[in-house]
C-alpha angles and dihedrals in degrees: 000000000000090000092050091052091049090048090051092048091050092048091049093049091049091049090049091049091050092048091051090050090051092045095052091068098237089120087068091051091049089050091052089052091047089052089056092050090048093048090047093050090047085057089227107149093185092053092048094048090048088066091065124084115237090252095047121139117212134188106189123209097242102031132085089203124095108223112221104165135054088244092055091049091050092048091053092055094041088054092049092049092051098043099037110027095162098051113120134180131216121194110235105175139352138183112195120191129178126212108178110291091350124079132183126202117188123181148105139278135184123226121210124193122177113216135174090261095047138287121311114215121190129181115217137179128216146189120199119185114197134194120203108237123174090345094309131104106235123189111247098165129024127176122175129174139167117260108250115250096015 
């Protein structure tokens, strides 16, 4: 009976912890990041660019140019789609935090690109900063860079 009680207590505490995690809004931020990964993997530059606020600032992984306008963000992804149509991303780790109407998600993803001479796999790290606008988390800052030594 004592073990059953302990098991029930443990189950209740896990359910309460999960409810708190869902209630803190971070699941929405994770979903916004997942939407970016999905749009990227669909190789849909318009859909990716639509996830960025008009005043977003973006440092792309493979570009020396800071993107400061919606047109510049779109151009980056159009170029990527054209030059690297088989490139795909997989989210590895994320750490979303919410501060009012601003959220930050920091983590890592892996890119995979099949080529004639074999698959190229690259580990990268990212920081997305979101602002909640009209009930939707929009990217206002995005920095991505390759993990050194990978």
